[in-house]
N, C-alpha and C positions, 0 to 999 in steps of 0.2 A: 781453453784454447787446447789445453789435452784433450777433453772431452770431443772438441770438433775433431782433432786428429786421430782419435779412436773411431768415430764414425765415418772418416775417409777411409779409413783400412778396414773396417767394416763392409763395406760397399765396393768391392775394388772393379766392380762394373758400371759404376757409376764415374761421370766427371765433376770434379769441383773446381770451381772459378778459384783464381787466386785473389788473394786477401790485400786490400790495402789498406795499412793503417795509416791514422792521418791524427796529431794531435794538434786538439783546438787550444785556444787561450793561450798560445806562444807569447802574448805581449806581457803574460802575468810573470812569466820566467823570464822572459829578456826585453827591454827597450826595443821593441821591432818598430813602433811606429814611425818613427823617423829615419828607418834605414829603407834604401833604396830595394826594390824587389830582389829577394834570393842573396842578399848581402848583408852582412852583421859585423859588429868591430870584432876582431879577435876574442877579448873575453867577455862578451855575449855568446859569441859562437859556440865556445867552450862550456859556457854555463847550461845551454839550448842542447848542446851536443852530448852531454852528461846526462841531463834529463832524458832524451833521445833512447838512451842508450840503458836506463834506469828501467823505461816501460818496457821495453824489448828483452830486458832479462826478466822482468818479472810477466811477462806474458809470455815467452820463451818463443818468440815470435821477432821477424824484421823491424829493425828499428822505423818508426812511424816518421810520417811527413810534418812540420811542426808549422803549421797554419794560424794565422790569426785573421776570422772570418769579418771580424767587426771594422767598421769605417776607421781609417784606412786600413785597407785588405792588405795582408802579407805573405807571400809565397802561397795566393789560392790556385795560380795558374800552374805551380808545380803537381798541385794535388788535383787537378784538373785531368791534367796530360796524363799522371799516372793511373787515373782511373779511364781515362779515353782510351789510354794503350791496355787495358784489360776488356775492352769492350766486346770484342770480337771473342773473346775466350769466355765470357758471361752467357753472350747468346748462344753459344756451343753447350753449356753448361745448362741453360734453361731448356734446350731444345731435347737434351738428353733425359733432364729431368720428367719432361715431360712423355716423353716416349716410353720411359718405364713406369710412368704411372697411368699409361694408356694401355699397358700390358696387363695392369693389377686390376685395374678398376672396369674396364670394359671389354666386353668380349666381340668377336667378329661380326656377331648377328648385332650388336649393339649399334657397331658402328654404320653397319647395312641398313638398319633401320634409319638413322641419322641422315644417311646419304639419299635414300629412299624420300623421306619428308622433305630433305630439302631441293631433291630433282621435283618434286611434286607441286611444290611452293612456287619453284621457279616455271612449271607448264602452267599451273591456273594461275599464274600471275600476267603471262604471255599470251595464254590462252584468252583471260579475260579481255585484255587489248584487243586480241584480233576478232573476237564476237562482237565487243562494242563498237570497232569501227565496220564490220562487215554489217552490222545493224542498221547504221546510220547510211550506207550504201545499199543495201537489199543485198540479199543473195547473188541476184542475177548482175549487178553491179550500177554502178553510178546510173542515178535519175535522171534524164532528159528533162530541159525544163518545157 
């Protein structure tokens, strides 16, 4: 985690998405199989909370969401909600990364060439359709019977 934080600090012009930590196999730490979604008996909740705190301290990060993804699923909806909440920020991060990679990997001439090839391909496709339909009708218009 420290390497990631160092990377973030070394690139202040870049955007980094929020990391959502998820701890799977919560059923091995506490008996979550029979518990309703998001609820645990106090003893099990304490054991699971202590484990999440230990993971958090080990990684120097926020506490992960405990999840059991095997049937029957437990607390998966909370994880999906946390991931969905960060989706907008993740998309902005991806756009930022692509924008910065484009600045270093392609020149304006490369982009202009791509635009020209795309426009030429579009014109050739549409022009081919036009010529095909004109050839069937003839250049002077539709043929009379």
